[in-house]
N, C-alpha and C positions, 0 to 999 in steps of 0.2 A: 244446716246450710247457711253460708254467709250471706248477709244482705248485699245485694249487688252494689248498693251505694257505698258500702264500706269495703268493697273489693280492692280498691286502689287508694288507700288513705294517703299515701305519700304524694301521689299525683294530685289529689285534691288539695292538700296543703300547699304544694308548689304552685298550683293555679291561684289559690287565694293570696299567696305571697306576691305573685306577679301582679295581681290586680291591685293590691295595696301599694306596691312600688309604682305602678302606672299612675295611680291616683295621686301619689306624692309628687311624682315628676310633673304631672299636669298642674297641680297646685303651685309648684315651684316655678313652672314656666309662666303661669299667669302672673305671679308676683314679680318675676324678673321683667316680663314684658310691660307690666304696669309701671315699675320703677323707671325703666328705660324711656317710656313715653313721657313721664313727668319730668325727667331730666332733659330730654331732647328739646322740648319747646323753649325753655329759657336759654339753653345753650345756643340754639339756632338764632334766637333773637340777638344775643350778644355777638355771635360770630358775624351775623349779617350787618351789624352796625359798625364793625371795626374798620371796614374800608372807608365809609364816610367820615368816621372819626379821624382816620389817618389823613384824609384829604383836608379836612377842616383845620387840623393842627398844623399841617404843612403850609396852608394858606396864611394862617396867623403868624407863623414864624417868618415866612417870606415877607409879609407886610412889615414886621418889626425890623427885619434886616434892611429892607428898602428904605425905611424911615431913617435908620442909622447911617445909611450910605448918603442920602440926600441932606440929612441934617446931623452931621457928625458932632457938632457942639450942642448937644441936647441940654435941656434945663437941668440944673443940679439935682432937683428933686427926682427927675426921671432917671438920671444916672445912679443916684443912691438906691432907687428901687430896683434897677437892673442888677446892681451888685448884691442887694439883699436877697433876691430870689435866685441868684447865681444863674443868670439867663443862659450863658454859654453851656453850662452843665445841663440845664433844663432841656435845651434843644436836643442834645444828644440822648439824654436819658428818656425823654418822652417817646422818641422813635423806638428805643429798645423795649420800653414797656408795652407799647402797642404790638410790637412784633412778638413779644413773649405771650401776650394775651391771644394772639392769632394762633400760635403754636399750641397753647394750652387748650383753647376751645376746639381746635381740630383734633387734638388727642382725645378729648372727652367725646366728641362726636364719633370717633372711631370705636371707642369703648362701647358707647350706646348701640352703635350698629352691630357690634359683635354680640352684645347681650341679646339683641332682638333676633339676630341670626341663630344664636345658640338656643334660645327658647323655642323658636319655630312654632309659636302658638297657633298660627293660621295654617299649619301644614300637618294636620293630624293623620292624613291619609298617606299611602305610599305614592311617591312621585319622584321624578328624576332630581337628584341632588348633586351639587358640586362638592365633593369631599374635601378638596383643597380649601374651599371657603370655610367649611366647618372646622378644619384643623386650625386655620389662621384665627378664627374667632375664639376657639378654645385656648390657644396660646396667648392671645391678648388678654383674656380673662385671668389666666394663670401667670401673667407677667410679673406680678408682685412676688410670686414664689420663686422666680428664677433669679432674683437679686442675690448678691453675695451675703453671707452671714458671718458670724464670728468664728465659724469652724469650717467654712468652705468658700471658694470663690464663686463668682457669678456663673450661672449655668448658661452656656451659649448653645442655642438651638440652630443647627445648620439645616436648611431646607433645600432638598434637591427634588423638586416636583417634576415628574414626567408628564407625558401627555395621557391624561386619564379622562375617559368619557363620563358623563353624568351617570350615577348609579341609582336605580330605583330602590328606595328604602324609606323608612320612617326617619325624617330628618332630625327631629328632636331626640329620638332614641340613639341614633348613630353619633350625634354630638355628645351625648352622655357617655357613650363608649369611649370616645376620644378623651373626654374629661377624666374618666376613671383610669385609663391607661397612662396618661401623662402625669396625673396626680400620684399614682402608685410609683411611677419612675422617679419622681422628685422625692417622694417619701423614702424610697430605697437609697437614693444618694445621700439624703440627710442622715439616715440611720447609719450608713456606711462611714460617713465622715465624722460622726459623733463618737465612734468607737475609740477607746483609749489609745490604740496603736497609732492613731493619726495625730495625737497631741504633739508628739515630737516633730512630725512633719509640718504641722501648723506653725510651730515656733520657728522652724527653719524658713518657712515662707515669709514670716514677718521680718526676720533678720535679712532675708534676701531682698525685701522691698526697700531696705535702707541703703543697699549697695548694688552695683552691677552684678547681674547673674547671667552667666554664659550658657549654662546647660539647658535651662527651660525658662519660660516666662515667669516673671515675678507677679506677686499679687497686685503690685502697683501698675502692671501692664494692662489690667482689665479696666475698661472705662464704661460708664453708663451715662447716656445723655439724659439730662433732666429737662423738664419742660421750661421752667422759669429760671432766671438768673438773679441772684441777690444783687440788689442795687449797691453801688459803691458808696462808701461813707463820704459825706461832704467834708 
């Protein structure tokens, strides 16, 4: 007679594998939440000080402009210094730098928020979850994989969300499901476009980018907005 404990070995192995996977996900969630927390504090500090920095810099520039208006014939040494630092360029570029920092820190904060939402470390129990928020967080984490490569264009994700109520589920696990589905879809696209049959079409797209193309968008028609802008050379 078989031992009752060994009656369903496959089921036991499956349960053990699920426990191991759950433990791995829990450890990964703790690590992600910890990293997000460590990044969040300094980024919030920088972001919170950008508005005062913008105000201070504007006040200083306005003061110099007022001085130049009231005293147009400044001392030669002051005029030489203004030319040396390229004051007119500095006024314009300083505003652009602060604006780029504002966009950059906002972007980092969005990523940190997505990481924290994705890990859902404090939501180990079943509770109502906004699935749209989970999908958005997953897409933001996978954003680097959506960028164009040397064998395919950038992947454009079109979201048409309907009116969906909150669903009772394990938030961390459902986010992992979204991650697996989207990652597998990106892997499938990459594998498809790596096939030799697409080499000729890739070459056609590159030639299409150098001249007008009436039948379909060229590779040059796809744009990606970067966070910061390179400063112009003086």
